[in-house]
Every structure is written in C-alpha cells, then in structure tokens.
C-alpha positions as CSV (number, residue, x, y, z in Angstrom):
1,M,114.5,85.3,113.8
2,Q,112.3,82.8,111.9
3,K,110.6,83.7,108.6
4,A,107.0,84.7,109.1
5,V,105.7,81.9,106.8
6,D,107.6,79.3,108.9
7,V,106.1,80.7,112.1
8,F,102.5,80.6,110.7
9,G,103.1,77.2,109.1
10,T,103.9,75.8,112.5
11,W,100.9,77.6,114.0
12,A,98.6,75.9,111.4
13,E,100.0,72.5,112.4
14,Q,99.4,73.3,116.0
15,G,95.8,74.6,115.4
16,K,96.6,78.1,116.4
17,D,95.0,79.4,113.2
18,I,91.6,78.9,114.9
19,G,92.6,81.2,117.7
20,M,93.8,83.8,115.1
21,E,90.4,83.6,113.4
22,K,88.5,84.1,116.7
23,G,90.8,86.9,117.8
24,H,90.5,88.8,114.5
25,A,86.8,88.1,113.9
26,A,85.3,91.3,115.4
27,A,87.7,93.7,113.6
28,V,87.5,91.8,110.3
29,S,83.7,91.9,110.4
30,E,83.7,95.7,110.9
31,M,86.1,96.0,107.9
32,L,84.1,93.7,105.7
33,D,80.8,95.4,106.6
34,F,82.3,98.7,105.4
35,A,83.6,97.3,102.2
36,I,80.7,95.0,101.3
37,K,78.1,97.8,101.8
38,E,79.9,99.8,99.2
39,R,79.9,96.9,96.7
40,E,76.1,96.3,97.4
41,H,75.5,100.0,96.8
42,L,77.1,99.7,93.4
43,N,74.7,96.9,92.7
44,K,77.4,94.9,90.8
45,N,79.0,91.5,91.4
46,F,82.6,91.7,92.7
47,S,85.7,89.7,92.8
48,F,87.6,89.3,96.1
49,L,91.2,88.5,97.2
50,D,92.3,87.9,100.8
51,L,96.0,88.8,101.0
52,G,97.6,86.5,103.6
53,C,94.5,84.3,103.9
54,G,95.7,81.8,106.5
55,N,93.2,79.0,106.7
56,G,90.8,80.7,104.4
57,W,88.1,81.7,106.8
58,V,87.6,85.2,105.4
59,V,87.6,83.8,101.8
60,R,84.9,81.3,102.7
61,K,82.9,84.0,104.5
62,I,82.9,86.3,101.4
63,A,82.3,83.4,98.9
64,E,78.9,83.0,100.5
65,K,77.8,86.4,99.4
66,S,75.4,86.2,96.4
67,T,77.2,89.2,94.8
68,C,80.6,87.7,95.0
69,S,81.7,86.4,91.5
70,Y,84.7,84.6,92.9
71,A,86.9,84.6,96.0
72,H,90.6,83.9,96.1
73,G,93.1,83.7,98.9
74,I,96.9,83.9,98.9
75,D,99.4,82.9,101.5
76,G,103.1,82.0,101.8
77,A,102.7,79.2,104.4
78,P,102.1,75.8,102.7
79,Q,100.4,74.4,105.8
80,M,97.9,77.3,105.8
81,I,97.0,76.9,102.2
82,S,96.7,73.1,102.6
83,K,94.3,73.7,105.5
84,A,92.3,76.3,103.5
85,R,91.9,73.9,100.6
86,K,90.7,71.1,102.9
87,L,88.1,73.4,104.6
88,G,87.1,75.2,101.4
89,G,84.6,74.7,98.6
90,G,84.8,76.5,95.3
91,E,87.3,79.1,96.4
92,E,90.8,79.2,94.9
93,Y,93.9,79.3,97.2
94,I,97.3,80.4,95.9
95,L,100.5,79.4,97.6
96,A,103.0,82.2,96.8
97,N,105.5,84.6,98.2
98,I,103.4,87.8,98.5
99,D,106.5,90.0,98.0
100,E,107.1,88.5,94.6
101,H,103.7,87.4,93.4
102,E,102.3,88.8,90.2
103,P,98.6,88.0,89.8
104,T,97.1,86.8,86.5
105,Q,93.9,88.8,87.1
106,R,92.7,91.9,89.0
107,Y,90.1,92.2,91.8
108,D,87.4,94.6,92.9
109,L,88.0,94.1,96.6
110,I,91.3,93.1,98.3
111,H,91.4,92.5,102.0
112,S,94.3,91.9,104.3
113,M,94.4,91.3,108.1
114,E,97.6,91.4,110.1
115,V,100.0,90.7,107.1
116,L,101.5,93.9,105.6
117,Y,104.1,94.5,108.4
118,Y,105.6,91.1,107.9
119,L,106.5,91.8,104.3
120,E,109.9,93.1,103.2
121,N,108.6,96.4,101.7
122,P,105.0,97.2,102.6
123,A,105.0,100.5,100.7
124,A,106.2,98.7,97.5
125,I,103.5,96.1,97.9
126,L,100.8,98.8,98.2
127,K,102.1,100.3,95.0
128,K,101.9,97.0,93.2
129,I,98.4,96.4,94.5
130,A,97.2,99.8,93.2
131,N,99.0,99.4,89.9
132,S,98.3,95.8,88.9
133,W,96.2,93.9,91.5
134,L,93.0,96.1,91.7
135,N,90.5,96.9,89.0
136,E,89.7,100.5,88.4
137,G,87.4,101.7,91.2
138,G,88.5,98.7,93.3
139,R,89.1,99.0,97.0
140,L,91.9,97.8,99.3
141,I,91.2,97.4,103.0
142,V,93.7,96.3,105.6
143,G,93.8,95.7,109.3
144,I,97.0,96.1,111.4
145,D,97.4,95.4,115.1
146,L,101.1,96.2,115.3
147,Y,101.6,99.9,115.0
148,H,103.4,102.6,117.0
149,E,100.4,103.9,118.8
150,N,99.5,100.5,120.1
151,S,101.9,100.0,122.9
152,D,100.7,96.5,123.6
153,S,102.2,95.5,120.2
154,H,105.7,96.8,120.9
155,S,107.0,93.5,122.3
156,W,105.4,91.2,119.7
157,E,108.4,90.8,117.5
158,E,110.5,89.4,120.3
159,K,107.7,87.2,121.6
160,V,106.8,85.7,118.2
161,G,110.4,85.5,117.0
162,T,109.9,86.9,113.5
163,R,110.7,90.3,111.9
164,M,107.9,92.9,112.1
165,Q,108.0,96.4,110.8
166,M,106.4,99.0,113.0
167,F,105.1,102.3,111.6
168,K,102.9,105.1,112.9
169,E,99.4,105.6,111.6
170,T,100.5,108.7,109.7
171,E,103.2,106.7,108.0
172,W,100.7,104.0,106.8
173,V,98.4,106.7,105.5
174,N,101.4,108.2,103.6
175,F,102.2,104.8,102.1
176,F,98.6,104.6,100.8
177,M,98.9,108.2,99.4
178,Q,102.3,107.4,97.7
179,A,100.8,104.3,96.2
180,G,98.2,106.4,94.4
181,F,95.1,105.4,96.4
182,N,92.2,107.8,96.6
183,H,89.5,108.4,99.2
184,I,91.8,107.1,101.9
185,K,90.4,106.5,105.4
186,S,91.8,105.2,108.6
187,W,90.1,104.3,111.9
188,R,90.4,101.9,114.9
189,A,88.2,98.8,114.8
190,N,87.1,96.8,117.8
191,Q,88.6,99.4,120.2
192,S,88.0,99.2,124.0
193,K,89.4,100.7,127.2
194,D,91.9,97.7,127.3
195,W,92.7,97.6,123.6
196,A,93.9,100.3,121.3
197,G,92.0,98.6,118.4
198,T,92.9,97.4,115.0
199,L,94.2,100.1,112.8
200,V,92.1,100.0,109.6
201,L,93.4,101.6,106.4
202,T,91.5,101.7,103.2
203,G,91.6,103.4,99.8
204,K,90.3,103.2,96.3
205,K,92.0,102.9,93.0
C-alpha cells in the first residue's frame, strides 16, 4: 500500500487531477451552494479553507466570491500544491500533513471533498477542526464517496492501492457529534439510479 499523498502526487503529474475535478464538480457545487447561501444570509464576509485542496480548483472558485475575505487550501501532496500555486491567483496554498497540521488562524467555512477517510484518525481530525480550526459559528462541510452504504466503493482501496477507512453514515454522524458540532445534517449529493451519491456531512461550531 502506498501513502495517499504519494498516489495523488503521481496523479497530479499524470494530469488525473483534472478528471477528479470534473468527477466531483456536481457534488461539490451542491455542497458549496448550501454553505455559501448561509454565509450570504448572514451578510458578512467569510474566510475559507479547503482541506485536501488538490490542484486548488475549489479554492479558486470560492476566491471569486465578493464576500470571501480570503481562501486557503491545504494538501499533503507537493505536486498538487505546486500545481495549485501555478494555476492560482491571490489564494494561499499550504503544503502540510493534515493529520499533524496546526493552523495559525481560524476559518468561517471549511470544506473537504474525498479526503477524511484517507487520514489516520478522521474522528480526531474532526475534533481538532471543531476546537481550533473553525471560528465560533463556523461551518464544516465534507463530501465522502467511500462509505459502507455505497457498494461501488468497496473495491476502491484495492484498486487505488492506498489505505482507506470505511464507515457507515451513522458512524460519520457520530464522529461529528463526538467532535462537538451542532446542527448536524447529512444527505446524498448528485445521487442517481446508477450512483449512491456523495455522502455529505455538515455541522456548525
């Protein structure tokens, strides 16, 4: 088994990050629409972090919002961060091990797509996000395609060749509860008759 950052670093070199962007676009748009509407309703500028930002496409998308004060991305794959910086403008990209990273600032909105189950201890990361990554009243929203109820995803660990942790939807919701999040919601984004959908989980500090 390779490390996830090594797999995705190779994918960046091979241009597979573009396919990831296209494949995740519909679900991510649904997630961001939900989160951004809330920020607009509050009528306040907001700060944004993409956890596991890849080539930075979500960061660049959010940075265009007039109400976004600043948008940052963090990823553990050097090739992804290098690509994000080349493609980016005024956004900031952080190369760091997400499991160990301690941010120097807090954010109003943190987004993550297809990242948490690659981490050593997703439940512990959720607690860290709630305790020291988010501002009071801030929101975390994550998308997960590999989960127990999505049978299509059960073979991915073997196919990709990197460790992935599979949990049920109820287990993910419990992780959010144990981390101290409030107003927790979960749903399936971009669902169809041929696709179980992206499991979306969100909560507020």
